[in-house]
Each structure stands twice: as C-alpha cells, then as structure tokens.
C-alpha positions in Angstrom: -13.0 -224.5 -43.3 -14.6 -227.9 -44.2 -12.1 -230.3 -46.1 -13.5 -229.9 -49.3 -11.6 -228.2 -51.8 -13.3 -224.4 -51.9 -15.7 -224.5 -55.0 -16.7 -220.9 -56.2 -20.0 -220.1 -57.7 -19.8 -218.2 -61.1 -20.9 -214.7 -60.3 -23.9 -214.0 -62.6 -25.1 -217.2 -61.7 -26.0 -215.4 -58.2 -28.5 -213.3 -59.4 -29.6 -210.2 -57.9 -28.4 -209.5 -54.3 -31.2 -208.7 -51.7 -31.9 -207.8 -48.2 -34.4 -209.2 -45.9 -36.5 -206.8 -43.6 -34.5 -207.5 -40.5 -31.4 -207.2 -41.9 -32.3 -204.1 -44.0 -33.0 -202.3 -40.3 -30.1 -204.0 -38.9 -27.8 -202.2 -41.7 -29.2 -198.8 -41.8 -26.7 -196.2 -40.5 -24.3 -198.9 -38.9 -21.2 -198.6 -40.7 -19.6 -201.9 -38.8 -22.4 -203.8 -39.5 -22.4 -203.3 -43.1 -18.6 -203.6 -43.4 -18.7 -207.1 -41.4 -21.8 -208.4 -43.8 -19.5 -207.4 -47.1 -16.4 -209.7 -45.8 -19.2 -212.6 -45.2 -20.7 -212.3 -49.3 -17.1 -211.7 -50.1 -16.6 -215.4 -48.3 -20.1 -217.0 -50.2 -18.7 -215.3 -53.4 -15.6 -217.2 -53.0 -16.9 -220.5 -51.6 -16.5 -220.7 -48.4 -19.8 -221.0 -46.8 -19.0 -220.6 -43.3 -20.7 -222.4 -40.6 -23.1 -225.3 -42.2 -22.4 -229.2 -42.2 -20.5 -231.4 -44.5 -23.6 -232.2 -46.6 -24.9 -229.2 -47.3 -21.1 -227.9 -48.2 -21.6 -230.5 -51.1 -25.2 -230.2 -51.8 -23.5 -226.4 -52.8 -20.5 -227.8 -54.8 -23.3 -230.0 -56.5 -25.2 -227.3 -57.4 -22.4 -225.6 -58.8 -21.5 -228.2 -61.0 -24.8 -228.5 -62.3 -26.2 -225.0 -62.6 -28.7 -225.7 -65.1 -30.7 -227.1 -62.0 -32.1 -224.0 -60.3 -30.6 -225.3 -57.4 -30.3 -223.7 -53.6 -26.9 -222.8 -52.2 -26.3 -221.3 -48.8 -23.6 -220.5 -46.0 -23.9 -219.3 -42.3 -21.9 -217.1 -40.7 -21.7 -214.4 -37.5 -21.0 -210.9 -37.8 -18.5 -209.6 -35.5 -21.3 -209.5 -32.0 -22.1 -213.2 -32.7 -25.1 -212.1 -34.8 -26.0 -215.5 -37.1 -26.8 -214.3 -40.5 -27.9 -216.6 -43.9 -26.9 -215.8 -47.2 -28.8 -218.0 -49.8 -28.9 -218.0 -53.3 -32.5 -219.7 -55.0 -32.2 -220.7 -59.2 -28.9 -220.7 -58.8 -27.5 -220.9 -62.7 -30.9 -219.6 -63.8 -30.8 -215.8 -63.9 -30.6 -216.2 -67.9 -34.5 -216.8 -67.8 -34.0 -213.0 -65.9 -34.4 -211.3 -62.9 -37.0 -213.0 -61.3 -35.4 -216.4 -61.8 -32.4 -216.2 -59.5 -31.5 -214.2 -56.2 -29.3 -214.1 -53.1 -30.4 -213.3 -49.9 -29.3 -212.1 -46.7 -31.3 -212.8 -43.9 -31.4 -213.9 -39.9 -32.4 -217.6 -39.6 -35.2 -216.6 -37.9 -36.5 -215.2 -41.0 -36.5 -218.1 -43.1 
C-alpha cells in the first residue's frame, strides 16, 4: 500500500464495468480467476490501486477530488498466478451524461 491515505472513488462515478476480449476469455468457466478478479475490483472500488507509482496514485486522488473533470483513474494488480491486469476508469464523474461517457475497463496491459 502506498503512503497515501486511501481515497475512495464514488461508486456511481465508476460508470459501467466492461471487460476486454482477453480478460473475458480468461474468466469464461474459470471460477478461481473470477474470484480473484472480484477481489481486485473490490480493492479498486475501495481506493487501493495496487501496483502503480506514487505519481499515478496521486493523479487518481486528484481526479476523485475533482470528478467534474471527467478524468481517468487506474489500478494495476496481479492475479493469483502472477497474471497482470489493469483496471481503468475513463470519464470518472461523467456518468450523469450517459452510459457512453463513463466506464471502467478490466484489461491486460498488452491490450492497452
């Protein structure tokens, strides 16, 4: 955990949850992966963004404090087998504009 106090994002501001094609293929019929992925999403929603640098961590906090900016927050995690995943919210705080303006994506770094 970083030295920052955890800052929780507003749940509605995270928008719609979507999975990349690669992550979707990984979770199909794999309860263990789903369980670990749910835990990482809980960390993300709780304001623990995993393995990101302090600068990105602070950017997340700044975005949450100014949700009207429609900024981005992100987290980086490892699943039980070491597989790296990213969770990214684009348009943080823009959920009031409609479903296409704010979404959280779970993806592999290679899919970015």
